[in-house]
C-alpha positions in Angstrom: -16.5 -10.5 -55.2 -17.2 -7.3 -53.3 -16.3 -7.6 -49.6 -19.8 -6.6 -48.5 -21.4 -9.5 -50.4 -18.7 -11.9 -49.3 -19.4 -11.1 -45.6 -23.1 -11.8 -46.2 -22.6 -15.3 -47.6 -19.3 -16.6 -46.1 -20.9 -18.0 -43.0 -23.6 -19.8 -45.1 -20.8 -21.3 -47.3 -19.0 -22.5 -44.2 -22.2 -23.9 -42.6 -23.1 -25.7 -45.9 -19.7 -27.5 -46.0 -19.8 -28.3 -42.3 -23.4 -29.7 -42.3 -23.7 -31.5 -45.6 -22.0 -34.9 -46.1 -23.2 -35.8 -49.6 -23.0 -34.0 -52.9 -24.4 -34.6 -56.4 -21.6 -35.1 -58.9 -22.1 -35.0 -62.7 -19.7 -37.2 -64.6 -19.5 -39.2 -67.8 -18.1 -42.6 -68.8 -19.8 -45.0 -66.3 -23.3 -46.4 -65.8 -24.4 -43.5 -63.8 -24.0 -39.9 -65.0 -25.0 -38.3 -61.6 -23.7 -39.6 -58.4 -24.8 -39.0 -54.8 -21.4 -39.1 -53.3 -19.7 -38.4 -49.9 -17.2 -35.5 -50.1 -14.7 -33.5 -48.1 -13.0 -30.2 -48.8 -9.3 -29.9 -48.1 -7.5 -26.7 -48.9 -10.2 -25.6 -51.4 -10.3 -28.9 -53.3 -13.1 -31.4 -53.2 -12.4 -35.1 -52.6 -15.3 -37.3 -53.6 -15.8 -41.0 -53.0 -17.5 -43.0 -55.8 -18.4 -46.6 -56.1 -17.8 -46.8 -59.9 -15.0 -45.4 -62.1 -16.1 -42.3 -64.0 -14.3 -41.0 -67.0 -12.3 -37.9 -66.1 -10.0 -35.8 -68.1 -10.6 -32.9 -70.3 -14.3 -32.8 -69.7 -15.4 -30.5 -66.9 -17.0 -32.1 -63.9 -19.8 -30.4 -61.9 -20.6 -30.7 -58.2 -23.7 -29.5 -56.3 -24.1 -29.1 -52.5 -27.6 -28.7 -51.1 -28.1 -28.0 -47.4 -31.9 -28.2 -47.1 -34.6 -28.1 -49.7 -36.7 -25.7 -47.5 -33.9 -23.1 -47.4 -32.9 -23.5 -51.0 -29.2 -23.0 -50.1 -27.1 -24.4 -52.9 -23.5 -24.2 -54.0 -22.5 -25.5 -57.4 -19.1 -25.7 -59.1 -17.5 -26.6 -62.4 -14.0 -27.7 -62.3 -11.3 -30.1 -63.4 -11.2 -33.6 -61.9 -8.6 -36.4 -61.6 -8.8 -39.8 -60.2 -6.5 -40.3 -57.2 -4.3 -43.4 -57.1 -4.7 -45.3 -53.8 -0.9 -44.9 -53.2 -1.1 -41.1 -53.4 -0.8 -39.2 -50.2 -3.8 -37.1 -51.2 -5.8 -40.3 -51.4 -4.9 -41.3 -47.9 -5.6 -37.9 -46.5 -9.0 -37.6 -48.2 -10.0 -41.2 -47.2 -9.1 -40.4 -43.6 -11.1 -37.1 -43.7 -14.1 -38.8 -45.3 -14.0 -41.5 -42.6 -14.0 -38.8 -39.9 -16.8 -36.9 -41.6 -19.0 -40.0 -42.0 -18.3 -41.0 -38.4 -17.2 -44.5 -39.5 -14.0 -46.4 -39.5 -12.0 -46.5 -42.7 -13.0 -50.1 -43.4 -16.7 -49.2 -43.6 -16.0 -46.6 -46.2 -14.3 -49.2 -48.4 -16.6 -51.4 -50.4 -15.4 -54.8 -51.7 -12.9 -52.9 -53.7 -11.1 -49.6 -53.0 -13.4 -46.7 -53.6 -12.6 -44.4 -56.4 -11.6 -41.0 -55.1 -11.8 -37.9 -57.3 -10.0 -34.7 -56.7 -12.1 -31.8 -58.0 -10.4 -28.4 -58.3 -13.2 -25.8 -58.5 -12.8 -23.2 -61.2 -16.1 -21.2 -61.1 -19.1 -21.5 -58.9 -22.5 -20.2 -58.1 -23.9 -19.8 -54.6 -27.7 -19.4 -54.3 -30.2 -18.8 -51.6 -33.7 -19.0 -53.0 -33.9 -16.8 -56.1 -30.7 -14.8 -55.3 -27.4 -16.0 -56.9 -23.8 -14.9 -56.6 -20.9 -16.0 -58.7 -17.9 -17.1 -56.6 -14.3 -17.9 -57.3 -12.1 -20.6 -55.7 -10.4 -17.9 -53.8 -13.8 -16.9 -52.3 -14.3 -20.5 -51.3 -11.0 -20.8 -49.5 -11.6 -17.4 -47.7 -15.0 -18.7 -46.5 -13.8 -22.1 -45.4 -10.5 -21.1 -43.8 -10.9 -17.5 -42.6 -8.0 -17.6 -40.1 -5.6 -19.5 -42.4 -6.5 -17.2 -45.3 -5.8 -14.1 -43.2 -2.5 -15.5 -42.0 -1.4 -16.3 -45.6 -2.4 -12.9 -46.8 -0.4 -11.3 -44.0 2.7 -13.4 -44.8 2.5 -12.5 -48.5 2.1 -8.8 -47.8 5.2 -8.5 -45.6 
């Protein structure tokens, strides 16, 4: 993505992730094909809490973030997803981050059973404001969400 366009949209992408708590997630294999689900983004990957077990695997999964209907600010991704095992460190990190984001204790996030957590690795995405659309990469997402960390990593790799 050209730097001039990135500078125009990066703050909106950051704000969207900071202010939105729920996403719409398209999956297959369970009673519901579209989930309204709490999410967090850690290191450019989405961690999504679901109440039922979707079928994940070779089929691409889609996620949509919407800030506000009146602004028409949207970010949609297609990527690969995997279910996290509750013993996985990524599961524990994501559950902790979800609890903080929701402002609840970890026990309230849990239902009668352990929530299903998916890790979605975005591959290609589209950011739109009103009628304007821009295609973005996972690298663009990481640059927008972690500008200081991204700059430091770039400097280290260039040395």
